[in-house]
N, C-alpha and C positions, 0 to 999 in steps of 0.2 A: 662660633661654637653652637652646637645643637641646643635648641630650646626644648625642654622636657617638662611635660605635665605628668606627675607621678600620683596616681590615684590609689589610695591604700585603704585598709579597713579601720585604721586607728587603733589596732591592737597588735600584740606581739606576733610576729611571724619572722623567723630568723632568715628565711630566704629573701622575703621582701625587704626586711630591714637592712640586710647586708648589701643588696643591690642598690637601695636608696643611699646608704652611706657611701658606697663607691661612686655613684653618680654625683653626689654632692661634693665628694673629694675632688673629682675631676672637673666639674662644671660650676660649682658654687651656686650663686643665686640664679643661674640659668635653669635650675631645677626647681619647679614649683610643686611642693608636696601638699596634697589635699586629702584629708585633713592634715594639719601640721603634725608630724611625728615627734612630739615634744620630747619623748625619752631619748632620742638620738642626740639632742643638742646639749652643749655644755651648760652647766649651772643647774642641773636637775636636782630637785629637792631630795635629800638623802633618804627620807622616810618613804617617799614615793618610789625611789629607785630600789630600795630594799624589798618592796612589795612586788616588784616585777618578777616574772619567771626567771630563774637562774640568778636572782638578786641583782639583775641589771648589769651583770658583768659583760665585758668585752665589746659589745656593739653600741652600748649606750653612754650618754653623758660625754660625748667626744666632739661633735661637730660645732663649728662656730655658728652662732645664730644670726645669719645675715638677713637683712631686710628683704622680704619677698612679698609680692602682691598675690594673694590667694583668692581674691574676689572673682566671682562669676567664672570659674574655670572652664565649664563646658561651653558656655557662650563664646569665650575667647578661643577655645579649641575649634569651634565651628567657623570662626573668622579666619582661621589659619595661622594663629600665633605660635603654634608649637610644631616642631619637627617630629616629635615622638610623644606618644601617650603610653604610659606603662600602667597596666592593670596589676597592681603589686600583690594582690592577695585574692585571686579570683575563686579559689576553692572555698574560701570562707566568706567572701564578700563579693558576690557577683552583680550587685545592684548597679555598679558603674557600667559594666558591660551591657546590661539590659537597657540602660539609658543611651549608650553610644550606638548600639546595634542598628537602630533605624537610620542613623546618619552616616553610615560608612561611605556612601557615594560622595557626600560632601567632603568628608575627611580625606578620601583618596584624591579628589580633585584638587584639594589644597596641598597635596604632597605629604600629608601627615601619616607617619607609620604608627602601628599599634603593636605592642608587645604584651602578652599575658604571662604571669607567673603563677604556677600552681605549686604551692609549698606544703601541701598536705602531708601528714605523717604516713598515710597509707598509699598503696600503689594505684588505687582507683582514682581516676582524674575527673575533674569537672567536665560535664555535668552528668556523669554516669554512675550508677550504683544506687543503693537504697536511700542514702542520705538525700539525694536530689529527687529521686523518682517518687518517694513516698511522702516527703515532708515539705518540699519547697514549692512556693508559688511566686510568680506564675509558672504553670507547667504546660508543656515542657519548656525548660529554660533553653535559651539559644546556645548552641555549641560555639566555642571560640576557636578551637584549633582548625586550621584550614581557612578561617575567615580573617583572623588577625595576621599580621605579617610574620610574627614568630610567637610560638607557644612553648614555654619551658616547663618541664615537669620534674619535680623532685620525686624520689622513690619510684622511678619508672621500672617496670618489670613486665615479663610476658603476660601476667594476669591483667595488666593495664589494657593491653590490646584485646585480650579475650573478652573482657567486659565491654570495651568500647564497641566491638562488633558483635556483641550479644551471643558469643560462642558459635557464630555461623561460619566462621572462616578457620582453616587450619592455623595453628598458632604461628608458624613461621610466616605465613602469608599475612596474618593480622599484624604481627610486629613490623614487618617490612612496610606495610601500608601506613601504619601509625607513624613510623619514623619519617615519613615524608612531611609531616606537619608538626611533629612534636620532638623537642630536643631535650635530652637529659641535662640537668644542671645540679650544682651542689651549693653548699653554704660557702661562706668566705669570712675572712678576719681582717680587721683594720691593720694597715701596715705599721702603725705606731704601737701595736700590741706585740710586735715581734722582738724576741731577745737578740742579742748580738751573736750568741753561740760560743762565747768565751767564758760564760759564767762557770765557776767551779762546782763540781758535783760532790755532795757530802753524804748522800744516802741513796739506797737502791730504788725505793719506791716513793712516789708522791703520797701525801696523806690521804687525799680524797680517793677512795677505791670503790668503784661501782659494781664490781663482780663479787657476790656474796662468798663464793668459794675462795677467791684470793684474799678477801678481807678476813675470813676466818683463819687462814694460814698465817697471815701477817699480824693477827690480833689487832686489826685496824678499826674495830668498832663496827657500828651498823653501816652496811654497804649502802651507798647512795646518799647518806646523810651529809648535808652541807657542813663543812668544817670551818669555813671562812666567811666573815661578814664584809671584809674589804677585798676588793679586786686585786690590789697589789700584793696582799699576803698570799692569795691564791696563786698568783703568777710566781712570786718569789719561791714558794714551796716547790712548784714544778721546775723552776730553773735550778734549784739545788738538787733535784732528783734525776737519776739516770733514766727511770722508766715510770710510766703511768698507765693504768689500766683503762680501757674504754671498751664499749660493747654496743650492740644493737639495743635500742630502747623502744620507743613507739615505732620508729622506723630505723633503717640502717644509718641514716644520716643524722648526725648530732654535732652541735657546735663544739662539743668537747674534743673531738678528733683534732680540730684546728687549734684549739687553745693549747693542747698538749704539745703538738709539733712546733707551734710558734714560740714556745718557751725553750726550745732546744732540748726537749725531753722526748724520748722515743715512745710512741704509742704501742701498747700491747693490746691487740684487738682480738677479742674472743670471737671465734667462728668466722673470721673474715673471709675464709674460703667459701662460705655459703652465700655470700652476698651476690645478688643478681648483677650481671655485668653492666646492665643499663642503669643501675641505681647508684647514686653517690654514697660514699665518697669515692672519687676517681683518683687513681694514681698511688694509692697506698698499697705497698707490696713489700717484698723481702728486702728491698734496698733502703727502706725508710721506716719500717715498723716490724713488729713481731706478731705473727698470727699464732693463736693457741686454741686448744680445745679442752685442755686439762690443767687445772691450777697448779698441781704439784709438779707436773712436767714443765710448766712455764718457769717456776722458781728454779728448778734444777738447771734449765737451759741458761737462764740469766746469770746465775751464780758462776757458771762455767765459761761465760763469754769473755774473750780476751779484749784487751784495750783497743786493738786495731779494728776489730769488728764493731765494737761499740762506737768508736769515733766515726766510722763510715755510716752507721745507722743514724747517729745524731746529726751529722751533716746532711744526710738525705732527708730527715724529718724536717729540718729547718728550711731546706730548699723547697720541699713540698709546700710548706706553709707560705713561703714567699711567692710561689706560683698560684696561690689561692687567696690573695688579698681581695678586699672589697673592690679596690680599683680595677684589678684584673677581671673580676666577675662583671663589673659594669662595662668594661671594654668588650667583653664577650657579648653582652646584650646589645650594645650599640653596633658592633660589627655584624650581628645577625640581620640587621635591617639596613646595612650599608651606610651607617653614620660613623664619622671619624671622631675620636676623642683627642684632646690635646696631648702632646708628647710629654 
């Protein structure tokens, strides 16, 4: 099996954490995460978990804590011990790439592939834009796309290409050129978080409502407020509900889309039609979700929906979640650099 060195920032990034969870699920102790991503492993302290973003739901406190040798990772990489190095959070923590960049020739000679993940909330990718140009040192930071074997970007959009090429190229040309080296990617969800799809539905909407207009119509309290302190209560509430509202937050992609669909609950996605085609989530459409622009019109449509249409949407939502597990996302990353995962 592939031997993987996973270099991360040590802080929450749902893209990086989802891919790491998937690689660990597939390859176990053959994935060396540095620093150790303690929140992903079973036995997490409840108080620490509660302090995590999103209260530590879904991706965290799940993996078996297998013995792994994390000593001297970069020295071992230069010796050729790893088939793949993943830069799990390059937009937030580029220091690993700065250290590896001078040794690319040695790594290539050893047959080591390198993947970079850019999970930033905005469409501007590492190392372009004011955050890196004005504040970061050393300057200029070395670009990674086109130099690593695969570069994955969340929240990819035409503006990503415009900024990358400093506005000097026509947008269509800039996007086409960028996509030679940059691949869109989305979040993912652990397979063991999926419902069976047979759970009985007892109410129209899930309790946690992020759209203020919908929350006001449903008298659901403050929009976006956490209603649950336990993950299972959050899941059970969605499993008992026919629909759940989601929407763009800091970016178009949010783990909430996957949590909703994974519970056999149909996502109602505000302004989904405005999402850039290159930006995750991918595959949410009229077969597995409901797009809306007006809260009152949404309620009218859902109340008028017949059982057959709902059953098809529910099945479609769960199928979409199954196609976006952490293991599936890890397979996507491995396949991009020609590595096979176990069946």
